N, C-alpha and C positions, 0 to 999 in steps of 0.2 A: 751408230746403235748397239748395244752390246751382245750378245751371245743368246745370253737368259731371253733380252726383248726379244730377239729376230726367234726365236723358238715358240715362244708364247703367240707371239705375232701370225707365225704357221699354224699353230694349234689352232687359234682362232677362226684362220682361216678356211679348215676343214670341218669347223662345229655347224652342227643343224640341227632342226627340230624334225622331227616326222608326224604325220597324222598315222596315226596307226588303229586302225580297226579290229581285223586279228583274220582279215578274209585274203583270199590269195594276192589282190593286185597289191594290196601295203604292205604285206608281209616280205610279197620279192622284192617293194622296191627298199625295205629295210636292208634287206642284204646285197642285195647290189648299192647301196651306197656304204655302207659296211666295208664289201669288197672291196670300194674306192679309196679307202683313210678318213670316210666321216667320220669323225666323232659324233651319235646322236641324244638326244635327249626325245620320249615319243609322249605327244599328249594324246589320248585313251577316251572318249566321252559316252558315258550314258545319259543320251537324251530320252530315255523313256520307252525304249525299243521293246517290244511284246516279248522278246527273251534276250538271255545274254550269254549266249553260249559265245558269241564275237570279242564279245568283255572279256569271258574266260580266253579266252585265245590267243589274244592281243599280252597280257599281264602275262601271259606262260612264254612268249614270244622274245617280249620284252627282258625276263628274267633267265631266259635261255642263254642271254647273247648281254647280259652283261649291264645291259644301258638303264638308266634312269627314268623312267613312268613317273605321270601323273594322271592318277582316271578325273578327269572336270563330271560332273551331274548338272546336270542344266535341264528344265524347266520351258519347252515351247508346248504349252498346253492347245494353242490356234492352231496347231498343226493338222489337218484329216490327213493320212497316213494310214496305210494299214500293216507299215511298219511299228508304229507308234503307239493304234487303235485294232483292239481285238476283234471289233463289231466292225470293222472293215473288214475283207476278204483280201487274202492276198493272191491274188491273179496266178491261176493256172496253165499253163499251155497256151499263154498266150501268143497270138497273131503279131510275135517282134518288130515284121516293118509297119506297126501302126505308128498315125505321126503324134497319136496323143499318148499325153506322160501317161505311167502308168499310175496305178493307187501309191507302190511303192515308196514317190518320191516326196521327198523329205524338203516341204520349201525353204532356200535360204540357208541348207545347211553347211556346205561349205563354205559359205559367206561369212557362217557365224565361226564353226572351225578354223579358217585362215587365221578369222579376226585375233581367235586366243593365239595364235600359233604363230603372229607376226607378235602379238605382247610377249609370248613368253622368249620369244627367240631374242626381242631386244634389249629386256632383263637382264639375260644370259650370257650377252653378246654372242650371238651364234647370227652368224649372215644366212643361213638358208634354211628354207621351207622344203622339205620332201611331201609328196602325193601323187597316189596310188594311180593317180585318174591318166585317162585312155579313152578316145575318142570312140574307139569302138565297143563302149558300154551299150550293150545292144537295150538297155532299158531308156537310152535317147534323154539323160538328163542333160538341161541344162547346164549344170556347174559343174561337168567335169569337160567341157570344151575348150578349146586352148585357147581363145577368144576371149574369157570369163576368167580362166587364170590368168593370161597374162594384164586384166584390166585389172585384174584384183592386186596386182602388183605394183601397179603404177598407182593406184591407190594408196595403197597401204606403204609406199613409200611418200607419199602426200602427207601421210600425217604422220609418222613416227621420226628421229632424230639420229636414227642408219641406216647405209643404204640393207636395203633383202633383196634376195633371188629366191624365186619361188622355182624350186628345180620341177620336172614332172618327165622322167625318163623314160616312161611305157605310153607316155601320150600315141605313139604313132604304131604301137604292137597292138596286135591280136590275140586276143584270150589263148591263143594256139601255143603264139611266142610268149606269149611272157609264164607260160607253164612248163615253155622248154630253156629260159632262161632262170626260171624259178629250179629245173631240177640241173641244171649246170653249176648256182649259184646253192646247190646242196638245203634249197629251202625244205626243212620239213613239213610237207605237207600236211602230216596226220594234226600235227594243233593250227589249221587253219580253219574254216569256217564260213563257207559259200551263205546254204541255203537258209532262205528270209523267212522258214516257220525254226520255230527252237526243239524240234524234237530230240529224241535217241540216234539217230539216224537222219543224214540227207532226205528231203522225198522226193527228190529228185524229177519235180512238175512244176517247181517254180524257173523262173525265167534263169538264177544267178545257178541254180542248178544245175540248169537243161543245157547253159553255154561252159559250163565247167568242167561237166561230163564228155561233151562235146569237142574240146578243147586239150582232153587229157587221150581217148580212143583213138583222134587223129595222128599222135603221137604215139599208140600201140604200148601207152604209159597205164598201169591201174590206179588211179584217185583211190591214196589208202585209207578215206573216209568211207568208202563203200564194199 
C-alpha cells in the first residue's frame, strides 16, 4: 500500500457525522470529537420546532469550526409534542422524577435522525456517527438510552454496506460534568441554546433551562445566556 493510500485510509478512519442540534450536549460532543482529531460533517434538523433558536446556534457553531453541514427539513405532522405544536404547553417547573414522558418528547426522533446520519455516513465513507445523548437526560427520553443506541447501531449495520459505529461519549455524564467538559474544551456556551421556548432569553422554568442553570451554578460558573 502506497503512502498516499495509507494517509487516505487514516483520514477516513477519523471521518464522522455528528447530529448537531445547537444545544449544550451536541455542541460539547462536537468539540470533544474535534479535539480527538475527528473530521466531521454535521446534520442539523428542522422538524417543525416551535422556534429556530437551536438551529441558528447549530449553524453558527458549524461555521465557527469550519465544518460542512446540511440542514434537513422534515415533516412529521402526526407527532403530538409541545416542541412542535404551540397549542400544547411546554411543562414548567415539572416534577422531574415522574416516570411519565413529558409533552416535550418527540416520538422516534433519534431513530429518524440516526437513519439520516447512517445514510450520509455511508455515502461519504465516514465510519462514525456522533450523538450527544446521555443517560442523565432528566426528561427520561427512551431514545437517549445506551440500550437503544446499541440496538440502533446493530440495525444500521444490518442494512448498509459498510460498518458504522455510533459514538455517544457523554452517555454516562451528568449535566454538570458536561458543562465542566465543555469549559475545558473552550465551548462557546453563548452560541448554544437549551430552552424549550424561543424567547429572547431562556425562560429559566422548563426542564432544560433548570438543569442547565443548576449545572453552571454547581460549578461556580455563570451561564453567558443569563
